[in-house]
C-alpha positions in Angstrom: 0.0 0.3 0.1 1.2 3.6 -0.7 -0.4 6.9 1.0 0.0 10.5 0.3 -0.5 12.5 3.5 -1.8 15.9 3.0 -1.3 18.8 5.4 -3.9 21.7 5.3 -1.3 24.1 3.5 -1.4 21.9 0.6 -5.0 21.5 0.2 -5.6 25.2 0.6 -3.1 25.9 -2.3 -5.1 23.4 -4.1 -8.1 25.0 -3.2 -7.4 28.6 -4.0 -6.0 27.7 -7.2 -9.4 25.7 -8.1 -7.2 22.7 -9.0 -10.1 19.8 -7.8 -10.4 18.4 -10.9 -6.8 18.0 -11.4 -6.5 16.6 -7.7 -9.2 14.1 -8.5 -7.3 13.1 -11.9 -4.4 12.6 -9.7 -6.0 10.0 -7.2 -7.3 8.6 -10.3 -3.6 7.6 -11.6 -2.3 7.1 -8.1 -1.7 3.4 -6.7 -3.0 4.2 -3.2 -4.8 6.4 -0.9 -4.7 10.2 -0.4 -5.0 10.5 3.7 -5.8 13.6 5.8 -5.6 13.2 9.5 -8.5 14.7 11.9 -6.3 17.6 12.9 -6.0 18.4 9.2 -9.5 18.0 8.7 -10.4 20.6 11.4 -8.0 23.2 10.2 -8.8 22.9 6.2 -12.8 21.7 6.5 -14.6 22.1 9.9 -12.8 25.6 11.1 -13.2 27.5 7.3 -16.8 26.3 7.0 -17.5 29.0 9.8 -15.6 31.7 7.6 -17.7 33.3 4.8 -14.4 34.0 3.3 -13.3 30.6 3.0 -16.6 28.4 3.2 -16.5 27.6 -0.5 -13.0 25.9 -0.5 -13.9 24.4 2.8 -17.1 22.8 1.1 -15.1 21.7 -2.0 -12.6 20.0 0.4 -15.5 18.5 2.4 -16.6 16.8 -0.7 -13.3 15.6 -1.7 -13.5 13.6 2.0 -17.2 13.1 0.9 -16.3 11.3 -2.3 -13.5 9.1 -0.5 -10.9 11.1 -2.8 -9.5 12.2 0.7 -9.7 9.5 3.7 -9.0 9.2 7.3 -6.4 7.5 9.0 -9.0 4.7 10.0 -9.0 3.7 6.0 -5.5 2.2 6.5 -6.1 0.5 10.2 -4.7 3.7 12.0 -6.5 4.7 15.2 -6.7 8.6 15.5 -5.7 8.2 19.3 -2.4 6.8 18.3 -1.8 9.7 16.0 -2.7 12.5 18.7 -0.2 11.0 21.2 2.5 11.3 19.0 1.7 14.8 17.7 2.0 16.0 20.7 5.3 14.7 21.1 6.2 16.0 17.8 5.1 19.4 18.6 7.1 19.3 21.9 10.2 18.5 19.9 10.1 20.9 17.0 8.7 24.1 18.7 11.9 23.5 21.3 14.4 22.6 18.7 15.8 26.3 17.6 16.3 28.8 20.3 16.5 32.4 20.0 17.7 34.8 22.6 17.3 32.1 25.1 13.6 31.2 24.1 12.0 28.5 22.1 11.0 29.1 18.8 7.3 27.8 17.6 8.0 26.2 14.3 5.0 23.8 13.5 1.3 23.6 14.3 -1.1 20.7 15.1 -1.9 19.8 11.6 1.7 19.6 10.3 2.4 17.6 13.4 -0.4 15.2 13.1 1.3 14.3 9.3 4.5 13.6 10.8 2.8 11.4 13.4 0.9 9.5 10.9 3.8 9.3 8.7 5.9 7.6 11.0 3.2 5.4 12.2 2.4 4.2 8.7 6.1 3.6 7.9 6.5 1.5 11.1 3.3 -0.6 9.5 5.1 -1.0 6.2 3.1 1.7 4.6 5.0 3.6 1.9 4.3 7.4 2.3 4.9 10.7 1.7 3.8 13.8 3.3 2.6 16.8 1.1 3.3 20.1 3.0 3.5 23.5 1.3 4.6 25.1 4.7 7.9 26.4 4.5 9.3 26.1 7.7 8.3 22.7 8.2 10.1 21.5 5.1 13.3 23.4 5.7 13.2 22.1 9.6 13.1 18.7 8.0 15.5 18.8 5.1 17.8 21.8 5.6 17.8 23.1 9.4 21.1 25.0 8.9 19.2 27.2 6.4 16.3 27.5 8.6 18.5 28.4 11.3 20.0 31.4 9.1 16.5 32.5 8.2 15.3 32.7 11.5 18.2 34.5 12.4 17.7 37.2 9.8 14.0 37.4 10.8 14.4 37.8 14.3 17.6 39.7 14.7 19.1 37.0 17.0 21.4 34.6 17.3 20.1 30.9 16.7 21.0 27.9 18.3 19.7 24.2 17.0 19.4 21.4 19.4 20.1 18.6 17.0 19.1 15.9 19.3 15.3 16.8 19.3 15.6 16.9 15.4 16.8 13.3 15.1 13.1 11.9 14.9 12.7 14.3 11.9 15.2 13.1 9.5 13.7 10.4 7.7 10.5 12.2 6.6 9.6 12.3 3.1 8.3 15.6 1.9 6.5 16.8 -1.4 4.6 20.1 -2.1 1.9 21.0 -4.0 3.8 22.3 -7.0 5.7 18.6 -7.3 1.9 17.3 -7.8 1.1 20.0 -10.3 4.1 19.0 -12.1 3.3 15.4 -12.1 -0.5 16.3 -12.9 1.2 18.3 -16.1 3.1 15.4 -17.3 0.4 12.8 -17.2 -1.8 15.5 -18.9 -4.3 15.7 -16.3 -4.3 19.3 -16.1 -7.4 20.7 -18.1 -6.3 24.1 -18.8 -4.9 24.8 -22.4 -2.7 27.6 -23.7 0.9 28.6 -23.5 3.1 27.9 -20.8 0.3 26.2 -18.6 2.8 24.4 -16.4 4.3 27.9 -15.5 0.9 29.5 -15.0 -0.1 26.8 -12.4 3.5 26.8 -10.6 2.9 30.5 -10.2 -0.6 30.4 -9.1 0.7 28.0 -6.3 3.6 30.0 -5.6 1.7 33.2 -5.2 -0.9 31.5 -3.0 1.1 29.6 0.0 3.4 27.0 -1.8 7.2 27.6 -0.9 9.0 27.3 -4.4 11.7 29.7 -5.9 11.7 31.1 -9.3 14.8 29.1 -10.1 13.0 25.9 -9.1 9.9 26.6 -11.4 12.2 27.4 -14.3 13.9 23.9 -13.8 10.8 22.1 -13.7 9.8 23.9 -16.7 13.0 22.9 -18.4 12.7 19.3 -17.7 
């Protein structure tokens, strides 16, 4: 079995850019399941349903869940209470791993932590998985902590220290962004929009609505 675990950040990027049909198309060619945790369900569906500004996107994401395009962890035999316990542990570790001026720096929230918790549990069960997270801080903490240290130092005008021991549980996670999913959709001819430089238009749409991707990365994707 294979799964992609979606954080709210990726789902919101897809929603804001109106890529629901493309998302359904990706699911149709993916040999596995698209999973969200209950924490992400709350962030991407339940809370926004009470906001006039985001209600439409929330309803569309809810429809993905109702149609079983998205599924909850129980569909792969994972108990939500098990995820919740590990989620809190990941929150405690990540939000005390970087210290600035003697104070712990808050890096990630409940949704991202729950995705990592589910990823770890799924891996232990022998389920191949990757997490789709657009949030830049989470990705950098996992993939390039030194770069995050430099970024935080510039933002906070402070000397940043890393407790590498607390980052050890994060080193093996596999992360992708909505932009990589969009690239796959383009290569598989799932994107419905026609016209010149459709790939660039989609990638920049995602970039300007929350996905962390550089102009250089977009140019490289277009070259491949």
